[in-house]
VEXFIBA-683887 format. One record per atom (N, C-alpha, C): z, x, y; residue in three letters. Coordinates in steps of 0.2 Angstrom, whole numbers, plus 2048, in hexadecimal, padded with zeros to 3 digits. Atoms other than C-alpha are relative to their C-alpha. Layout:
N
ZXYala/...
END
This chain:
107
8008047FAmet/800800800met/800804806met/8007FC7FAval/80480E80Cval/7F9803801val/8067FD7FFala/7F3815809ala/7FB7FB804ala/8048057FDile/7EA80580Eile/8027FF807ile/7FE8007F9ser/7F580481Eser/7FD806804ser/8027FA7FDile/7F0816822ile/7F97FF802ile/807801800val/7DE81281Fval/7FE7FB806val/8018057FBala/7DF80282Aala/802803807ala/7FE7FD7F9leu/7E880C838leu/7FA805802leu/8057FB7FEval/7DA81A838val/7FA7FC802val/8068047FEile/7CC80D838ile/8027FC807ile/7FF8037F9ser/7D5804847ser/800805805ser/8007FB7FBala/7D8814850ala/7F8802801ala/8077FE7FFphe/7C581884Dphe/7FC7FA804phe/8038067FDala/7C0806853ala/8037FF808ala/7FD8017F9leu/7CB807863leu/7FC802806leu/8057FE7FBpro/7BF81186Epro/7FA7FB801pro/8068057FFphe/7B180586Aphe/8027F9802phe/7FD8067FEthr/7BC7F686Dthr/801801808thr/7FF7FF7F9ile/7C17FD87Eile/7F9800804ile/8078007FDtrp/7AE801882trp/7FD7F9800trp/803807800ala/7A97EF87Dala/8047FC805ala/7FD8047FBala/7B77E8888ala/7FE802807ala/8037FE7FAarg/7B17F2897arg/7F97FE801arg/8078037FFala/79F7ED894ala/8017F8801ala/7FF8077FFala/7A57DB893ala/8027FF808ala/7FE8017F9ala/7AE7DD8A4ala/7FB801805ala/8067FE7FCarg/79E7E58ACarg/7FC7FA800arg/805806801gln/7947D68A5gln/8037FA804gln/7FC8057FCala/7A17CA8ADala/7FF801807ala/8017FF7F8lys/7A07D28BElys/7F97FF802lys/8078017FFala/78D7D28BDala/7FE7F9801ala/801807800ala/78D7C08B9ala/8037FD806ala/7FD8037FAgln/7997BC8C8gln/7FB802806gln/8047FE7FBasn/78E7C68D3asn/7F97FC800asn/806804801gln/77E7BD8CDgln/8027F9802gln/7FE8077FEthr/7877AC8CFthr/801800808thr/8008007F8glu/78B7B18E2glu/7F9800803glu/8077FF7FDile/7797B68E5ile/7FD7F97FFile/803807801gln/7737A58DDgln/8037FB805gln/7FD8047FBarg/77F79C8E9arg/7FD801806arg/8037FE7F9glu/7787A58F8glu/7F97FD800glu/807803800gln/7667A08F2gln/8007F9800gln/8008077FFval/76B78E8F0val/8017FE807val/7FF8017F9ala/77278E901ala/7FA801805ala/8067FF7FDala/763796908ala/7FA7FB7FFala/805805802ala/75878A8FFala/8017F9803ala/7FE8067FDarg/76277B906arg/7FE800808arg/8027FF7F9glu/760782918glu/7F9800801glu/8078017FFgln/74E784916gln/7FD7F97FFgln/802807801thr/74C77390Fthr/8017FC806thr/7FE8047FAgln/75576C91Egln/7FB802806gln/8057FE7FBleu/74A77692Aleu/7F97FD7FFleu/807804801gln/73A76F922gln/8017F9801gln/7FF8077FFarg/74175E923arg/8007FF808arg/8008007F8asp/745761936asp/7F9801803asp/8077FF7FDleu/733768939leu/7FC7FA7FEleu/804806801ala/72B759930ala/8027FA804ala/7FE8057FChis/73574D93Ahis/7FE801807his/8037FE7FAglu/73175694Aglu/7F9800801glu/807800800ala/71F757946ala/7FD7F9801ala/802807800leu/71E744945leu/8027FD807leu/7FE8027FAgln/726742956gln/7FA800806gln/8058007FBpro/71B73D965pro/802806805pro/8007FB7FBtyr/71874B972tyr/7FD7FE806tyr/8028037FAval/718744983val/801806806val/8007FB7FBtrp/71474F992trp/7FE7FC807trp/8028027F9ala/71274C9A5ala/7FE805804ala/8037FB7FCasp/7087559B2asp/7FE7FD807asp/8028027FAile/7047549C4ile/7F9803802ile/8077FD7FFgln/6F17569C8gln/7FE7FD807gln/8038037FApro/6E87559D8pro/7FA7FB7FFpro/806805801asp/6DB7479DBasp/7FA804803asp/8067FB7FEmet/6CA7509DBmet/7FC7FD806met/8048037FBgln/6C37439E7gln/803801807gln/7FC7FF7FAgln/6D17449F4gln/8058067FFgln/7FC7FA801gly/6DA7549F6gly/8077FF802gly/7F98017FEthr/6EA74C9FDthr/8047FC7FBthr/7FC805805val/6EE7409EEval/8018047FAval/7FE7FD806met/6F77469DFmet/8017FA7FBmet/7FF805805his/6F773D9CEhis/8058037FBhis/7FB7FE806val/70573D9C1val/7FC7FE7FAval/803802806val/6FD73E9B0val/8058017FAval/7FC800806val/70673A9A0val/7FC8007FAval/804800807gly/6FF73E98Fgly/8058017FAgly/7FC800807asn/70473D97Dasn/7FB8047FBasn/8047FB804asn/6FE74B972asn/8037FF7F8asn/7FD801806gly/709746963gly/7FC7FC7FBgly/803804805pro/70473F952pro/8017F8801pro/7FE807800thr/70D72F956thr/8007FD808thr/8018037FAval/70C723965val/807800803val/7FA8017FDala/71A725972ala/8017F9804ala/7FF8077FDarg/722715978arg/805800805arg/7FB8017FBasn/72C710987asn/801807804asn/8007FA7FCval/728720991val/8017FE807val/7FF8017F9arg/72F7219A2arg/800807803arg/8007FA7FCval/72C72E9AFval/8047FF806val/7FB8007FBthr/73A7329BBthr/7FF807804thr/8007F97FCphe/73B73F9C9phe/807801802phe/7FA7FE7FEasp/74A7499CDasp/7FF806805asp/7FD8057FCpro/74D7499DCpro/7FA7FB801pro/8068057FFpro/7437389DFpro/7FB802805pro/8057FE7FBleu/7337399E9leu/8027FC806leu/7FF8037FApro/7347359FBpro/7FC7FA801pro/8048067FEthr/72E724A01thr/7FC801806thr/8048007FAgly/720723A0Dgly/8027FC806gly/7FE8047FAgln/72871DA1Dgln/7FE802807gln/
END
């Protein structure tokens, strides 16, 4: 019986460095898996942000683009016209032009 115990002890002692090596390798794999998970979380966050930006751009592209300009009258040099235009893909509704400060009244 003592011989079997000694053989088991020798085999266990021989296997101990391999067990330590396997444990360290498992710890490195676990750390690499944690790092990979963190990178994947960052990628998901970036993908969500990009999706939101694309949604915002698509929404803004559908909005009307209204502009106003002051142009001289080509027939009379003293008259100015306020020109309002819509260059967007949709029709602008309820457009109001205001002046700040207000235009002087002709008195």
